[in-house]
Biopython code that builds the backbone (N, CA, C, O; Angstrom):
import numpy as np
from Bio.PDB.StructureBuilder import StructureBuilder

atoms = [
    (1, "MET", "N", (-2.373, 0.839, -12.820)),
    (1, "MET", "CA", (-1.522, -0.060, -12.207)),
    (1, "MET", "C", (-1.877, -0.012, -10.866)),
    (1, "MET", "O", (-2.152, 1.084, -10.375)),
    (2, "VAL", "N", (-1.934, -1.464, -9.896)),
    (2, "VAL", "CA", (-1.630, -1.163, -9.023)),
    (2, "VAL", "C", (-0.177, -1.694, -7.584)),
    (2, "VAL", "O", (0.451, -2.749, -7.497)),
    (3, "TYR", "N", (-0.119, -0.469, -6.717)),
    (3, "TYR", "CA", (0.769, -1.098, -5.840)),
    (3, "TYR", "C", (0.677, -2.208, -4.481)),
    (3, "TYR", "O", (-0.441, -2.406, -4.007)),
    (4, "LEU", "N", (1.363, -2.614, -4.135)),
    (4, "LEU", "CA", (1.293, -2.938, -2.987)),
    (4, "LEU", "C", (2.388, -2.150, -1.720)),
    (4, "LEU", "O", (3.603, -1.960, -1.656)),
    (5, "ILE", "N", (1.611, -1.946, -1.122)),
    (5, "ILE", "CA", (2.152, -1.439, 0.001)),
    (5, "ILE", "C", (2.831, -1.289, 1.184)),
    (5, "ILE", "O", (2.921, -0.218, 1.784)),
    (6, "ALA", "N", (3.419, -2.567, 1.616)),
    (6, "ALA", "CA", (3.704, -3.101, 3.070)),
    (6, "ALA", "C", (4.397, -2.431, 4.049)),
    (6, "ALA", "O", (5.340, -1.748, 3.649)),
    (7, "TYR", "N", (4.166, -2.452, 5.273)),
    (7, "TYR", "CA", (5.287, -2.072, 6.364)),
    (7, "TYR", "C", (4.923, -2.263, 7.368)),
    (7, "TYR", "O", (3.701, -2.227, 7.512)),
    (8, "SER", "N", (5.877, -2.595, 8.701)),
    (8, "SER", "CA", (5.956, -3.040, 9.872)),
    (8, "SER", "C", (6.121, -1.616, 10.336)),
    (8, "SER", "O", (6.616, -0.637, 9.778)),
    (9, "ILE", "N", (5.540, -1.789, 11.572)),
    (9, "ILE", "CA", (5.301, -0.286, 12.663)),
    (9, "ILE", "C", (4.731, -0.912, 13.727)),
    (9, "ILE", "O", (3.966, -1.810, 14.081)),
    (10, "ASN", "N", (5.732, 0.315, 14.213)),
    (10, "ASN", "CA", (5.593, -0.312, 16.041)),
    (10, "ASN", "C", (4.098, 0.296, 16.704)),
    (10, "ASN", "O", (4.458, 0.668, 17.821)),
    (11, "GLU", "N", (2.957, 0.520, 16.617)),
    (11, "GLU", "CA", (1.963, 1.032, 16.671)),
    (11, "GLU", "C", (1.494, 0.971, 18.567)),
    (11, "GLU", "O", (0.735, 1.400, 19.436)),
    (12, "ARG", "N", (2.185, 0.435, 18.384)),
    (12, "ARG", "CA", (1.794, 0.275, 20.536)),
    (12, "ARG", "C", (2.220, 2.136, 20.555)),
    (12, "ARG", "O", (1.542, 3.089, 20.936)),
    (13, "LEU", "N", (3.239, 2.093, 20.129)),
    (13, "LEU", "CA", (4.483, 3.808, 20.830)),
    (13, "LEU", "C", (4.171, 5.134, 19.752)),
    (13, "LEU", "O", (4.648, 6.255, 19.934)),
    (14, "PHE", "N", (3.537, 4.875, 18.938)),
    (14, "PHE", "CA", (3.599, 6.608, 18.454)),
    (14, "PHE", "C", (1.461, 5.904, 17.483)),
    (14, "PHE", "O", (0.708, 4.948, 17.297)),
    (15, "ASP", "N", (1.674, 7.391, 17.270)),
    (15, "ASP", "CA", (0.446, 7.762, 16.003)),
    (15, "ASP", "C", (0.763, 7.539, 15.035)),
    (15, "ASP", "O", (1.675, 8.275, 14.659)),
    (16, "TYR", "N", (0.192, 6.229, 13.783)),
    (16, "TYR", "CA", (0.619, 6.803, 12.495)),
    (16, "TYR", "C", (-0.791, 6.911, 11.570)),
    (16, "TYR", "O", (-1.084, 6.562, 10.427)),
    (17, "SER", "N", (-1.499, 7.570, 12.659)),
    (17, "SER", "CA", (-2.645, 7.680, 11.038)),
    (17, "SER", "C", (-1.924, 8.656, 10.305)),
    (17, "SER", "O", (-2.414, 8.810, 9.186)),
    (18, "ASP", "N", (-1.103, 9.252, 10.493)),
    (18, "ASP", "CA", (-0.745, 10.484, 8.923)),
    (18, "ASP", "C", (-0.254, 9.361, 7.919)),
    (18, "ASP", "O", (-0.496, 9.390, 6.713)),
    (19, "LEU", "N", (0.284, 8.622, 8.398)),
    (19, "LEU", "CA", (0.699, 7.764, 7.230)),
    (19, "LEU", "C", (-0.233, 7.438, 6.769)),
    (19, "LEU", "O", (-0.685, 7.947, 5.743)),
    (20, "LYS", "N", (-0.967, 6.158, 7.638)),
    (20, "LYS", "CA", (-2.454, 5.135, 7.039)),
    (20, "LYS", "C", (-3.337, 6.939, 5.956)),
    (20, "LYS", "O", (-4.257, 6.580, 5.221)),
    (21, "ASP", "N", (-3.119, 8.193, 5.925)),
    (21, "ASP", "CA", (-3.976, 9.188, 5.398)),
    (21, "ASP", "C", (-2.813, 9.399, 4.213)),
    (21, "ASP", "O", (-3.234, 9.130, 3.088)),
    (22, "TYR", "N", (-1.711, 9.746, 4.266)),
    (22, "TYR", "CA", (-1.129, 9.683, 3.028)),
    (22, "TYR", "C", (-1.267, 8.526, 1.907)),
    (22, "TYR", "O", (-1.455, 8.760, 0.713)),
    (23, "ILE", "N", (-1.127, 7.059, 2.564)),
    (23, "ILE", "CA", (-1.095, 6.469, 1.912)),
    (23, "ILE", "C", (-2.763, 6.420, 0.898)),
    (23, "ILE", "O", (-2.935, 6.498, -0.318)),
    (24, "LYS", "N", (-3.755, 6.259, 2.030)),
    (24, "LYS", "CA", (-5.015, 6.383, 0.726)),
    (24, "LYS", "C", (-5.495, 8.208, 0.210)),
    (24, "LYS", "O", (-6.609, 8.661, -0.051)),
    (25, "SER", "N", (-4.544, 8.685, 0.219)),
    (25, "SER", "CA", (-4.454, 9.787, -0.655)),
    (25, "SER", "C", (-3.709, 9.741, -2.466)),
    (25, "SER", "O", (-3.790, 10.526, -3.410)),
    (26, "LEU", "N", (-3.296, 8.951, -2.350)),
    (26, "LEU", "CA", (-1.761, 8.478, -3.010)),
    (26, "LEU", "C", (-3.429, 8.005, -4.704)),
    (26, "LEU", "O", (-3.356, 8.348, -5.884)),
    (27, "GLY", "N", (-4.511, 7.251, -4.069)),
    (27, "GLY", "CA", (-5.386, 6.688, -4.679)),
    (27, "GLY", "C", (-6.465, 5.528, -4.832)),
    (27, "GLY", "O", (-5.761, 4.579, -4.489)),
    (28, "GLN", "N", (-7.350, 5.137, -5.038)),
    (28, "GLN", "CA", (-7.881, 3.937, -5.307)),
    (28, "GLN", "C", (-7.258, 2.841, -4.270)),
    (28, "GLN", "O", (-6.411, 1.995, -4.560)),
    (29, "TYR", "N", (-7.852, 3.039, -3.031)),
    (29, "TYR", "CA", (-6.736, 1.802, -2.135)),
    (29, "TYR", "C", (-7.855, 0.423, -1.922)),
    (29, "TYR", "O", (-9.083, 0.501, -1.961)),
    (30, "GLN", "N", (-7.118, -0.693, -1.714)),
    (30, "GLN", "CA", (-7.849, -1.977, -0.320)),
    (30, "GLN", "C", (-6.448, -2.030, 0.497)),
    (30, "GLN", "O", (-5.279, -1.868, 0.147)),
    (31, "HIS", "N", (-7.078, -2.332, 1.754)),
    (31, "HIS", "CA", (-6.641, -2.341, 2.909)),
    (31, "HIS", "C", (-7.535, -3.509, 3.574)),
    (31, "HIS", "O", (-8.556, -3.350, 4.244)),
    (32, "PRO", "N", (-6.622, -5.260, 3.070)),
    (32, "PRO", "CA", (-7.863, -6.075, 3.871)),
    (32, "PRO", "C", (-6.917, -7.083, 4.927)),
    (32, "PRO", "O", (-7.136, -8.090, 5.601)),
    (33, "MET", "N", (-5.156, -5.743, 4.509)),
    (33, "MET", "CA", (-4.626, -6.667, 6.359)),
    (33, "MET", "C", (-3.796, -5.818, 6.843)),
    (33, "MET", "O", (-3.042, -5.166, 6.121)),
    (34, "ASP", "N", (-3.837, -5.693, 8.405)),
    (34, "ASP", "CA", (-3.325, -5.082, 8.965)),
    (34, "ASP", "C", (-1.853, -3.741, 8.722)),
    (34, "ASP", "O", (-1.716, -2.527, 8.873)),
    (35, "ASP", "N", (-0.819, -5.198, 8.170)),
    (35, "ASP", "CA", (-0.181, -4.072, 7.489)),
    (35, "ASP", "C", (-0.155, -3.990, 5.996)),
    (35, "ASP", "O", (0.989, -4.188, 5.587)),
    (36, "VAL", "N", (-0.929, -3.791, 5.140)),
    (36, "VAL", "CA", (-0.937, -4.425, 3.593)),
    (36, "VAL", "C", (-1.446, -3.471, 2.981)),
    (36, "VAL", "O", (-2.341, -2.997, 3.682)),
    (37, "TRP", "N", (-1.344, -2.962, 2.071)),
    (37, "TRP", "CA", (-2.160, -2.031, 1.299)),
    (37, "TRP", "C", (-2.352, -2.500, 0.169)),
    (37, "TRP", "O", (-1.530, -3.351, -0.170)),
    (38, "PHE", "N", (-3.454, -2.159, -0.827)),
    (38, "PHE", "CA", (-2.823, -2.007, -2.293)),
    (38, "PHE", "C", (-4.233, -0.887, -3.079)),
    (38, "PHE", "O", (-5.460, -0.804, -3.133)),
    (39, "VAL", "N", (-2.597, -0.001, -3.710)),
    (39, "VAL", "CA", (-3.396, 1.004, -4.287)),
    (39, "VAL", "C", (-2.939, 0.844, -5.921)),
    (39, "VAL", "O", (-2.044, 0.322, -6.585)),
    (40, "SER", "N", (-4.113, 1.615, -6.098)),
    (40, "SER", "CA", (-4.361, 1.832, -7.277)),
    (40, "SER", "C", (-4.145, 3.500, -7.907)),
    (40, "SER", "O", (-5.019, 4.339, -7.688)),
    (41, "ALA", "N", (-2.702, 3.900, -8.818)),
    (41, "ALA", "CA", (-2.772, 5.082, -9.224)),
    (41, "ALA", "C", (-2.298, 4.745, -10.823)),
    (41, "ALA", "O", (-2.220, 3.653, -11.386)),
    (42, "ASP", "N", (-2.085, 5.762, -11.203)),
    (42, "ASP", "CA", (-1.610, 5.948, -13.254)),
    (42, "ASP", "C", (-0.407, 5.310, -12.880)),
    (42, "ASP", "O", (-0.226, 4.112, -13.092)),
    (43, "GLN", "N", (0.710, 6.291, -12.148)),
    (43, "GLN", "CA", (1.962, 5.613, -11.704)),
    (43, "GLN", "C", (2.760, 6.302, -10.728)),
    (43, "GLN", "O", (3.146, 7.443, -10.983)),
    (44, "LEU", "N", (3.015, 5.818, -9.780)),
    (44, "LEU", "CA", (4.017, 6.287, -8.621)),
    (44, "LEU", "C", (5.490, 5.817, -8.792)),
    (44, "LEU", "O", (6.058, 4.782, -9.140)),
    (45, "ASP", "N", (5.888, 7.229, -8.328)),
    (45, "ASP", "CA", (7.578, 6.492, -8.365)),
    (45, "ASP", "C", (8.063, 5.656, -7.016)),
    (45, "ASP", "O", (8.151, 6.178, -5.904)),
    (46, "GLU", "N", (8.274, 4.671, -7.223)),
    (46, "GLU", "CA", (8.440, 3.872, -5.809)),
    (46, "GLU", "C", (9.379, 4.462, -4.737)),
    (46, "GLU", "O", (9.138, 4.440, -3.530)),
    (47, "LYS", "N", (10.369, 4.940, -5.256)),
    (47, "LYS", "CA", (11.630, 5.569, -4.712)),
    (47, "LYS", "C", (10.926, 6.999, -4.165)),
    (47, "LYS", "O", (11.145, 7.283, -2.987)),
    (48, "VAL", "N", (10.381, 7.596, -4.684)),
    (48, "VAL", "CA", (9.566, 9.236, -4.045)),
    (48, "VAL", "C", (8.783, 8.917, -2.677)),
    (48, "VAL", "O", (8.883, 9.287, -1.507)),
    (49, "GLU", "N", (7.644, 7.724, -3.676)),
    (49, "GLU", "CA", (7.471, 7.647, -2.212)),
    (49, "GLU", "C", (7.778, 7.207, -1.021)),
    (49, "GLU", "O", (7.260, 7.866, -0.120)),
    (50, "VAL", "N", (8.424, 6.343, -0.693)),
    (50, "VAL", "CA", (9.068, 5.690, -0.198)),
    (50, "VAL", "C", (9.630, 6.489, 1.105)),
    (50, "VAL", "O", (9.598, 6.173, 2.294)),
    (51, "GLY", "N", (10.354, 8.073, 0.202)),
    (51, "GLY", "CA", (10.480, 8.553, 0.990)),
    (51, "GLY", "C", (9.824, 10.038, 1.987)),
    (51, "GLY", "O", (10.085, 10.733, 2.969)),
    (52, "ASN", "N", (8.777, 9.847, 0.831)),
    (52, "ASN", "CA", (7.263, 10.937, 1.254)),
    (52, "ASN", "C", (6.469, 9.720, 2.866)),
    (52, "ASN", "O", (6.016, 9.964, 3.985)),
    (53, "LEU", "N", (6.667, 8.684, 2.181)),
    (53, "LEU", "CA", (5.946, 7.922, 3.896)),
    (53, "LEU", "C", (7.319, 7.852, 4.653)),
    (53, "LEU", "O", (7.193, 7.727, 5.871)),
    (54, "ARG", "N", (8.021, 7.883, 4.394)),
    (54, "ARG", "CA", (9.478, 8.157, 5.459)),
    (54, "ARG", "C", (9.338, 8.694, 6.543)),
    (54, "ARG", "O", (9.610, 8.322, 7.684)),
    (55, "ARG", "N", (8.553, 10.305, 5.822)),
    (55, "ARG", "CA", (8.473, 11.363, 7.248)),
    (55, "ARG", "C", (7.455, 10.892, 7.901)),
    (55, "ARG", "O", (7.526, 11.509, 8.963)),
    (56, "TYR", "N", (6.361, 10.057, 7.979)),
    (56, "TYR", "CA", (5.440, 8.970, 8.360)),
    (56, "TYR", "C", (5.994, 8.565, 9.754)),
    (56, "TYR", "O", (5.623, 8.790, 10.907)),
    (57, "LEU", "N", (7.206, 7.762, 9.101)),
    (57, "LEU", "CA", (8.305, 6.717, 10.066)),
    (57, "LEU", "C", (8.289, 7.389, 11.813)),
    (57, "LEU", "O", (7.649, 8.436, 11.907)),
    (58, "HIS", "N", (8.897, 6.892, 13.073)),
    (58, "HIS", "CA", (8.139, 6.917, 14.144)),
    (58, "HIS", "C", (10.058, 6.450, 14.918)),
    (58, "HIS", "O", (10.799, 7.065, 15.684)),
    (59, "SER", "N", (10.167, 5.303, 14.303)),
    (59, "SER", "CA", (10.931, 4.430, 14.795)),
    (59, "SER", "C", (12.165, 3.949, 13.961)),
    (59, "SER", "O", (11.905, 3.367, 12.908)),
    (60, "SER", "N", (13.011, 4.060, 14.184)),
    (60, "SER", "CA", (14.358, 3.359, 13.276)),
    (60, "SER", "C", (13.947, 1.703, 13.002)),
    (60, "SER", "O", (14.241, 1.233, 11.903)),
    (61, "LYS", "N", (13.302, 0.882, 13.965)),
    (61, "LYS", "CA", (12.785, 0.077, 13.150)),
    (61, "LYS", "C", (11.228, -0.203, 12.852)),
    (61, "LYS", "O", (10.492, -1.181, 12.979)),
    (62, "ASP", "N", (11.089, 1.018, 12.430)),
    (62, "ASP", "CA", (10.351, 0.709, 11.260)),
    (62, "ASP", "C", (10.423, 0.590, 9.831)),
    (62, "ASP", "O", (11.457, 1.046, 9.342)),
    (63, "MET", "N", (9.496, 0.038, 8.951)),
    (63, "MET", "CA", (9.723, -0.282, 7.690)),
    (63, "MET", "C", (8.685, -0.187, 6.643)),
    (63, "MET", "O", (7.512, 0.013, 6.959)),
    (64, "VAL", "N", (9.071, -0.327, 5.363)),
    (64, "VAL", "CA", (8.394, -0.222, 4.485)),
    (64, "VAL", "C", (8.472, -0.498, 3.078)),
    (64, "VAL", "O", (9.594, -0.067, 2.809)),
    (65, "ILE", "N", (8.004, -0.928, 2.053)),
    (65, "ILE", "CA", (8.079, -0.980, 0.829)),
    (65, "ILE", "C", (6.704, -0.791, 0.331)),
    (65, "ILE", "O", (5.558, -0.786, 0.780)),
    (66, "ILE", "N", (7.443, -0.604, -1.026)),
    (66, "ILE", "CA", (6.640, -0.087, -2.554)),
    (66, "ILE", "C", (7.004, -0.725, -3.559)),
    (66, "ILE", "O", (8.114, -0.534, -4.056)),
    (67, "THR", "N", (5.675, -2.066, -4.303)),
    (67, "THR", "CA", (6.014, -2.598, -5.789)),
    (67, "THR", "C", (5.174, -2.649, -6.429)),
    (67, "THR", "O", (4.072, -2.861, -5.924)),
    (68, "PRO", "N", (5.327, -2.451, -8.048)),
    (68, "PRO", "CA", (3.949, -2.361, -8.537)),
    (68, "PRO", "C", (3.700, -4.141, -8.337)),
    (68, "PRO", "O", (4.397, -5.024, -7.837)),
    (69, "LEU", "N", (2.590, -4.132, -8.882)),
    (69, "LEU", "CA", (2.069, -5.508, -8.914)),
    (69, "LEU", "C", (1.865, -6.065, -10.194)),
    (69, "LEU", "O", (2.039, -4.978, -10.745)),
    (70, "PRO", "N", (1.593, -7.002, -11.363)),
    (70, "PRO", "CA", (1.454, -7.539, -12.411)),
    (70, "PRO", "C", (0.045, -7.625, -12.649)),
    (70, "PRO", "O", (-0.606, -7.936, -11.651)),
    (71, "GLN", "N", (-0.472, -7.471, -13.492)),
    (71, "GLN", "CA", (-1.318, -7.235, -14.276)),
    (71, "GLN", "C", (-2.411, -8.828, -13.880)),
    (71, "GLN", "O", (-3.600, -8.973, -13.595)),
    (72, "ASP", "N", (-1.144, -9.866, -14.075)),
    (72, "ASP", "CA", (-1.592, -11.335, -13.617)),
    (72, "ASP", "C", (-1.048, -12.139, -13.000)),
    (72, "ASP", "O", (-0.156, -11.692, -12.279)),
    (73, "GLY", "N", (-1.201, -13.146, -12.971)),
    (73, "GLY", "CA", (0.201, -14.479, -12.074)),
    (73, "GLY", "C", (-0.396, -14.035, -10.467)),
    (73, "GLY", "O", (-0.820, -15.019, -9.861)),
    (74, "MET", "N", (-0.479, -12.879, -9.787)),
    (74, "MET", "CA", (-0.471, -13.137, -8.483)),
    (74, "MET", "C", (-1.739, -13.618, -7.913)),
    (74, "MET", "O", (-2.884, -13.285, -8.220)),
    (75, "GLN", "N", (-1.283, -14.572, -6.915)),
    (75, "GLN", "CA", (-2.385, -15.745, -6.440)),
    (75, "GLN", "C", (-2.097, -15.127, -4.862)),
    (75, "GLN", "O", (-1.128, -14.489, -4.451)),
    (76, "GLY", "N", (-3.634, -15.687, -3.978)),
    (76, "GLY", "CA", (-3.554, -15.349, -2.707)),
    (76, "GLY", "C", (-5.162, -16.171, -2.427)),
    (76, "GLY", "O", (-6.043, -16.733, -3.078)),
    (77, "TRP", "N", (-4.815, -15.774, -0.912)),
    (77, "TRP", "CA", (-6.728, -16.174, -0.725)),
    (77, "TRP", "C", (-7.127, -14.866, 0.340)),
    (77, "TRP", "O", (-6.902, -14.637, 1.529)),
    (78, "MET", "N", (-7.987, -14.004, -0.988)),
    (78, "MET", "CA", (-8.256, -12.948, -0.120)),
    (78, "MET", "C", (-10.472, -13.085, -0.225)),
    (78, "MET", "O", (-11.293, -13.949, 0.083)),
    (79, "PRO", "N", (-10.508, -12.333, -0.549)),
    (79, "PRO", "CA", (-12.159, -11.864, -0.317)),
    (79, "PRO", "C", (-12.634, -11.314, -1.640)),
    (79, "PRO", "O", (-12.375, -10.170, -2.013)),
    (80, "ASN", "N", (-13.517, -12.404, -2.503)),
    (80, "ASN", "CA", (-13.891, -12.015, -3.799)),
    (80, "ASN", "C", (-14.008, -10.575, -3.844)),
    (80, "ASN", "O", (-13.717, -9.937, -4.855)),
    (81, "ALA", "N", (-14.400, -10.080, -2.844)),
    (81, "ALA", "CA", (-14.485, -7.978, -3.952)),
    (81, "ALA", "C", (-12.582, -7.404, -4.157)),
    (81, "ALA", "O", (-11.933, -6.515, -4.708)),
    (82, "PHE", "N", (-12.402, -8.478, -3.394)),
    (82, "PHE", "CA", (-10.782, -8.135, -3.933)),
    (82, "PHE", "C", (-10.151, -7.687, -5.169)),
    (82, "PHE", "O", (-9.853, -6.683, -5.816)),
    (83, "TRP", "N", (-10.081, -9.614, -5.146)),
    (83, "TRP", "CA", (-10.107, -10.017, -6.958)),
    (83, "TRP", "C", (-10.783, -8.820, -7.649)),
    (83, "TRP", "O", (-10.276, -7.739, -7.948)),
    (84, "LEU", "N", (-12.099, -9.275, -7.843)),
    (84, "LEU", "CA", (-13.333, -7.565, -8.802)),
    (84, "LEU", "C", (-12.384, -6.563, -8.895)),
    (84, "LEU", "O", (-11.921, -6.175, -9.967)),
    (85, "TRP", "N", (-11.984, -5.997, -7.465)),
    (85, "TRP", "CA", (-11.839, -4.668, -7.544)),
    (85, "TRP", "C", (-9.866, -4.130, -7.970)),
    (85, "TRP", "O", (-9.332, -3.027, -8.087)),
    (86, "PHE", "N", (-9.304, -5.646, -8.088)),
    (86, "PHE", "CA", (-7.939, -5.649, -8.464)),
    (86, "PHE", "C", (-8.267, -5.519, -9.193)),
    (86, "PHE", "O", (-8.296, -4.336, -9.530)),
    (87, "GLU", "N", (-8.947, -6.737, -10.365)),
    (87, "GLU", "CA", (-9.284, -6.767, -11.947)),
    (87, "GLU", "C", (-9.059, -5.243, -12.830)),
    (87, "GLU", "O", (-8.338, -4.694, -13.664)),
    (88, "ARG", "N", (-10.407, -5.019, -11.844)),
    (88, "ARG", "CA", (-11.207, -3.494, -12.597)),
    (88, "ARG", "C", (-9.335, -2.637, -12.655)),
    (88, "ARG", "O", (-8.625, -2.201, -13.561)),
    (89, "GLU", "N", (-9.231, -2.737, -11.475)),
    (89, "GLU", "CA", (-8.005, -1.862, -11.271)),
    (89, "GLU", "C", (-6.441, -1.978, -12.189)),
    (89, "GLU", "O", (-5.971, -1.067, -12.872)),
    (90, "SER", "N", (-6.004, -2.951, -12.040)),
    (90, "SER", "CA", (-4.923, -3.167, -12.560)),
    (90, "SER", "C", (-5.211, -3.479, -14.686)),
    (90, "SER", "O", (-4.487, -3.541, -15.680)),
    (91, "ASN", "N", (-6.344, -3.559, -14.446)),
    (91, "ASN", "CA", (-7.063, -3.289, -16.379)),
    (91, "ASN", "C", (-7.502, -1.856, -16.270)),
    (91, "ASN", "O", (-8.572, -1.412, -16.685)),
    (92, "ARG", "N", (-6.663, -1.267, -15.737)),
    (92, "ARG", "CA", (-7.567, 0.484, -16.347)),
    (92, "ARG", "C", (-6.647, 0.877, -17.168)),
    (92, "ARG", "O", (-6.781, 1.934, -17.786)),
]
sb = StructureBuilder()
sb.init_structure("model")
sb.init_model(0)
sb.init_chain("A")
sb.init_seg("    ")
for serial, (resi, resn, name, xyz) in enumerate(atoms, 1):
    if name == "N":
        sb.init_residue(resn, " ", resi, " ")
    sb.init_atom(name, np.array(xyz, "f"), 0.0, 1.0, " ", f" {name:<3s}", serial, name[0])
structure = sb.get_structure()
């Protein structure tokens, strides 16, 4: 399954490399936009992962969301390599 992880953080004031490293550790990933990650994992408990990600946030204004994505019906303008990855990972 592919999950969307998106956040709004204040990178000008704090170092968020630990947050990004944690997201990378969750599974295969694509990071096509600054604040958006697509992570392929057998199963993530979104509530647990939001709690885990929360410890890497530094400001009360930081926000994060995790949601599973449907295998089909997603639309957007992305590089072809992303769509090939998404299709492969969604069908694992």
